[in-house]
C-alpha positions in Angstrom: 10.3 2.9 -18.0 8.4 -0.7 -17.7 10.5 -1.2 -14.0 9.6 2.4 -13.3 6.0 1.3 -13.9 5.9 -1.9 -12.6 7.6 -0.3 -9.1 5.1 2.5 -9.0 2.3 -0.1 -9.1 3.5 -2.1 -6.4 4.4 1.4 -4.4 0.8 2.3 -5.2 -0.6 -0.8 -3.6 1.5 -0.4 -0.5 0.5 3.1 -0.1 -3.1 2.4 -0.5 -3.4 0.0 2.5 -2.8 3.1 4.7 -5.6 5.2 2.9 -9.2 5.7 4.8 -10.2 6.9 1.4 -8.8 8.0 -1.9 -9.1 10.7 -4.8 -9.2 8.8 -8.3 -7.9 11.7 -10.8 -9.2 11.2 -14.4 -7.9 13.1 -17.4 -10.9 14.6 -19.2 -8.7 15.0 -22.5 -8.2 11.2 -23.2 -11.0 8.3 -23.3 -12.0 7.1 -20.0 -10.8 4.2 -18.9 -7.1 4.3 -19.7 -5.2 0.8 -18.6 -3.8 3.0 -15.3 -7.2 4.0 -14.3 -8.5 0.3 -14.3 -5.5 -0.7 -12.5 -6.3 1.9 -9.9 -9.7 1.1 -9.5 -9.1 -2.6 -9.1 -6.7 -1.7 -6.4 -9.2 0.0 -4.6 -11.6 -2.5 -4.9 -8.9 -5.3 -3.7 -8.1 -3.2 -0.7 -12.3 -2.6 -0.2 -11.4 1.4 -0.4 -15.1 2.6 -1.0 -14.7 6.1 0.5 -13.7 7.6 -2.9 -13.9 11.2 -4.7 -13.5 11.1 -8.6 -11.8 14.3 -10.1 -12.3 14.8 -13.7 -9.2 17.3 -14.2 -8.1 19.1 -17.4 -11.9 20.4 -18.1 -10.2 23.8 -19.5 -8.8 21.9 -22.3 -11.5 20.5 -24.1 -14.8 21.6 -25.5 -17.7 21.4 -22.9 -19.3 18.6 -25.3 -16.0 16.5 -24.8 -15.9 17.1 -21.0 -19.8 15.7 -20.8 -18.8 12.6 -23.0 -15.9 12.0 -20.8 -18.2 12.3 -17.6 -20.6 9.9 -19.3 -17.7 7.3 -20.1 -16.5 7.8 -16.2 -20.0 6.9 -15.1 -20.2 4.0 -17.5 -17.0 2.5 -16.3 -17.6 2.7 -12.3 -21.3 1.6 -12.9 -19.8 -2.3 -12.3 -17.5 -1.3 -9.6 -17.6 -0.4 -5.4 -17.2 3.1 -6.8 -20.6 3.4 -8.9 -22.2 5.7 -6.3 -18.8 7.9 -6.0 -19.2 11.6 -6.9 -17.5 13.1 -10.0 -16.1 16.4 -9.5 -14.8 18.6 -12.6 -11.8 20.6 -11.7 -9.2 22.7 -13.4 -6.0 22.0 -11.3 -4.1 24.7 -13.6 -6.4 27.5 -12.9 -7.8 26.3 -9.5 -11.3 25.9 -10.4 -13.9 24.2 -8.3 -11.5 23.5 -5.9 -14.2 24.5 -3.3 -16.5 21.7 -4.6 -14.0 19.2 -4.2 -13.0 20.1 -0.7 -16.5 19.5 0.2 -16.8 16.6 -1.8 -13.9 15.1 0.2 -15.4 16.0 3.7 -18.8 14.5 3.0 -17.9 11.1 1.3 -14.0 10.5 3.0 -15.2 10.7 6.7 -12.7 10.1 9.5 -13.4 6.8 11.1 -14.1 6.2 14.4 -11.1 4.2 16.1 -10.4 2.8 19.4 -7.6 4.2 21.2 -7.1 1.5 23.5 -5.9 -1.1 20.9 -2.2 -2.1 21.0 -0.5 0.5 19.0 0.6 -1.0 15.5 2.2 0.9 12.6 2.9 -0.3 8.8 6.2 0.9 7.8 6.8 2.3 4.0 10.0 3.7 4.3 13.1 3.9 6.5 16.4 5.9 6.8 19.8 6.4 8.3 19.6 10.3 9.1 23.3 10.8 10.0 25.7 12.5 7.8 29.1 10.6 6.6 31.8 11.4 8.9 29.2 11.9 12.1 31.1 11.2 15.2 30.0 7.9 16.9 29.0 9.9 20.0 26.7 11.8 17.9 25.1 9.1 15.9 21.4 9.1 15.8 19.3 6.1 15.7 17.6 4.6 12.8 14.4 6.4 11.6 10.9 4.5 10.6 8.5 6.1 8.5 4.9 4.9 8.1 1.4 5.5 9.2 -0.3 4.1 12.8 -3.3 1.9 12.0 -4.4 1.5 15.3 -3.5 2.6 19.0 -1.6 5.6 20.0 2.1 5.8 19.9 4.2 7.6 22.5 7.7 8.8 22.8 9.3 6.5 25.3 7.3 3.3 24.4 9.2 0.1 23.6 8.5 -1.3 19.9 8.8 -4.6 18.3 9.8 -4.8 14.7 8.6 -7.5 12.6 9.5 -9.7 10.5 13.0 -8.0 11.5 16.4 -8.8 10.1 17.6 -11.9 7.9 19.8 -14.2 10.0 22.1 -16.8 8.1 22.1 -20.2 9.8 24.0 -23.3 9.0 23.5 -25.2 5.7 22.3 -21.8 4.1 19.2 -21.7 6.1 18.0 -18.0 6.4 15.6 -17.0 9.3 14.3 -13.8 10.5 14.5 -12.4 13.9 12.3 -9.4 15.3 14.0 -6.5 16.6 13.3 -4.3 19.6 13.8 -0.9 20.3 12.3 2.5 21.7 10.5 5.4 20.3 12.8 8.2 21.2 10.8 10.8 18.8 7.9 11.3 16.8 7.6 13.7 13.9 4.7 14.6 11.3 5.9 17.3 8.9 9.1 18.4 10.9 6.6 18.6 13.8 7.8 17.3 17.0 5.0 15.1 18.6 4.8 13.6 22.1 2.2 11.1 20.8 0.4 10.1 17.4 -2.6 8.7 16.5 -3.8 7.0 13.4 -4.1 9.5 10.4 -1.1 10.8 8.3 2.2 9.9 7.9 4.7 9.8 10.9 8.6 9.6 11.4 9.4 7.3 14.4 12.8 8.0 15.6 14.4 5.0 17.4 17.6 3.5 19.0 18.0 1.1 16.2 21.6 0.7 14.5 21.0 3.2 11.4 22.9 0.6 9.3 19.8 -1.6 9.6 17.2 1.1 8.5 19.2 2.8 5.4 18.0 2.9 2.1 14.5 1.7 3.3 15.8 -1.5 4.2 12.7 -1.7 6.9 10.0 -0.8 4.3 7.3 -3.2 4.6 7.8 -4.2 8.4 5.1 -3.8 11.0 6.1 -2.2 14.3 3.8 -2.3 17.7 3.7 -3.0 21.3 5.9 -6.2 22.0 4.3 -9.3 21.9 0.7 -8.2 20.2 1.9 -8.2 16.4 0.7 -10.9 14.1 3.0 -13.9 13.2 5.8 -14.2 10.7 5.0 -16.5 7.3 7.3 -17.7 5.1 4.3 -19.7 3.8 0.7 -18.4 2.8 -2.6 -20.5 2.1 -4.8 -18.2 0.4 -8.5 -18.2 -1.0 -7.9 -17.0 -4.4 -10.2 -14.7 -6.5 -9.1 -14.2 -10.2 -10.0 -11.5 -12.3 -11.6 -12.3 -15.5 -8.9 -9.9 -17.6 -5.8 -8.7 -16.8 -5.8 -5.3 -15.4 -3.5 -2.7 -16.9 -3.1 -3.7 -20.3 -4.8 -2.4 -23.5 -5.4 -5.8 -24.8 -7.1 -6.8 -21.3 -6.0 -10.7 -21.9 -7.9 -13.3 -20.5 -6.7 -14.5 -16.8 -5.5 -18.2 -16.8 -5.5 -20.3 -13.5 -2.7 -20.3 -11.6 -0.1 -22.9 -12.2 2.4 -25.1 -9.9 5.8 -23.4 -9.3 4.7 -20.3 -10.7 6.2 -17.1 -9.3 3.5 -14.4 -8.4 4.0 -10.9 -6.8 2.0 -10.5 -3.7 1.3 -6.9 -2.3 0.6 -7.2 1.6 0.4 -4.3 3.4 3.4 -2.1 2.8 5.0 -5.3 1.9 5.8 -6.6 -1.7 7.3 -10.2 -1.9 7.3 -12.9 -4.5 5.9 -16.4 -3.9 6.4 -19.5 -5.6 3.3 -21.6 -5.9 3.4 -25.1 -4.1 -0.2 -25.9 -4.5 -2.8 -24.5 -6.8 -6.4 -24.9 -7.5 -8.9 -22.1 -9.3 -10.0 -21.0 -5.5 -7.4 -21.9 -3.2 -3.3 -21.1 -3.6 -0.4 -21.9 -1.2 3.0 -20.1 -1.7 6.6 -20.2 -0.5 7.6 -16.6 0.1 11.0 -15.4 -0.9 10.7 -12.8 1.7 8.3 -13.2 4.8 5.3 -11.3 5.5 3.7 -10.5 8.9 0.0 -10.8 8.4 -2.9 -12.1 10.2 -5.8 -14.1 8.8 -8.1 -12.4 6.6 -5.6 -9.9 5.3 -6.4 -8.9 1.6 -3.4 -9.6 -0.6 -3.0 -8.3 -4.2 -1.8 -10.8 -6.7 0.1 -10.0 -9.7 1.7 -12.2 -12.6 4.5 -11.5 -14.7 3.4 -10.8 -18.3 5.7 -9.7 -21.0 8.2 -9.0 -18.5 6.2 -7.0 -16.2 3.7 -7.8 -13.4 0.4 -7.2 -13.9 -2.7 -7.5 -11.3 -4.6 -10.8 -11.8 -6.6 -11.0 -8.7 -6.3 -10.9 -5.1 -6.2 -13.3 -2.0 -7.4 -13.4 1.5 -5.1 -15.3 4.0 -6.4 -18.2 5.8 
């Protein structure tokens, strides 16, 4: 269960980087905030996601007085966060009660952002697949599929793409490097609907000419794809401005966060990538880490930072890549 929760947190952080807004669900039958609620709100703050609607669910289970008490707890908890003005919508998902009010709040508070269609196409990859069945004849094999979300520009069938960081190449002396991959978009799908072009918003499946052995089992998750020559550099080492929380997020005890130490291993969540880094330089406000798996990121990118506590990685702060 501990490993599952740790992976869920990393997955949540990766997915949240694709969001223009979010719905924060709170259980009206238990006191607020629960440890996982603190984690989710901190993640939204780290990623600066402000367009949020709070859903107070299961209001049919407890008396009206308890619902109002829970509402006050939510409002008090959010008062010192970037979600202080977020609307709180009470609903019963089981009975589908008040869903019209929820939809109205989503339309009002999570607007579709304006985007520049002339920017070079770029997408964050969260999944990758080999869609071929065992025993498929070589002439019938389909290229690897990448799944993710477009963050800028427009992708079209026939476009050339670059995939970074790419694949790991072993060099002499045990030295490893990553080389980008180049391919072509041969298909675009959204919920099994075939597209000729795709824009930001929602999840897209990118059919490619990549060797399917390179994309099986989510092996390309965490990559960035885009127009060749326009993607950020691949970093094997990062220098970050570090902001530590006062307390560890996601634990009942809310332990105090100690300063980062030399040779400490931290988990960084960058875009759809989760990687480990060893601290090679550290102060209270700036830290340099050598990464075990490289990332593809620009200066100014926000990074969620987690520390291993009692055998699990917990959020302790965030960094901004310099």
